[in-house]
Each structure stands twice: as structure tokens, then as C-alpha cells.
N, C-alpha and C positions, 0 to 999 in steps of 0.2 A: 521560523525557527528554523536552522539550518536539521537536514535530517541529516541526509550524507553531505561531511564532507568533499567527500574525493572529487561528489558529483553536480555537486551545488543543487543542488537539491534541496523546498521546504517545504514545510511543512503542507503548506499552502497546496503548494501544486499537489501531494501526492492528494487530496480529498479533493479538490480541486477532480482528476483523475480519480478516483474509486467516485463523487457525485455520477462523471460524466457514462462507468458504469466498465471501471475497471476496478474488475473483485476480481484477483489472483496476486499473486508474491510474484507470479513470474513478467505480468503484464506488467504490473512499474515497475519494474528491473529492463525490460522493454523499450516500456514509451519515456526511462529519467534516465537509464542509467545510474540510479540508484539502489544500493546493494552485488550491484559489478564486480570491482576490483578487491576489494577489502572485507566486504560483508559488515559488519559492526549493526549494518545500520536495519539491518535484515529487520533483527527481533523486533524497532518502533514501527514499520511499514506494514508489522505482521500487525502489530495490536493497533493501527489503523483501520484496518482491514476488517478486524473482529468490532473496534471500537459500532464502523459504522453498519457491519452485519444484524450490529440489535440493535441498534437504534431506532427507537420508538415506529418511524418513518417507515423500516425493511420489516415490519412484522406482519408476518406471516408472504414474504419473500421469501428469498433463497437461505439458508441456513448460512452457519459461516463458512469464511471461503477458503476454497482453497489455500495450498500454501508450494501448490508447484513449482521445483522448478527448474525449465527445460536449457 
């Protein structure tokens, strides 16, 4: 599924980056360009970050990701 129409970024790409350690919205934006232009996809990216943080395999690790956008 396309998450960012402007940059053509899919949910698969974002999930892969999150699994590889991208833990903030600003990291996803920097790595993919998603959310850089018109920004409506930022809320979906945040949701994906929160879901990953709440997943059982991350229990006991970091809490919720930051949403810092530098």
C-alpha cells in the first residue's frame, strides 16, 4: 500500500526501515522523503512507529518513538 503518494513510498518500505532501526518520524522522512512535501502521510508513519513500539517483540525495550521532525 502506498503511504506517501508524493514520494511513492510504500508501507513495506517503511516497515523494513523500522525493523532495521529507524525509530523516529524524522529518520523515516530523511531516509524515504515520505512526509517531506505535503505531510498528510506523517500521521500514518507515526502510527506505524507506535505499532512497532507496542509489538510484543519490542517489549522491555524503548517506549514510544519520538516524533521529532528536524
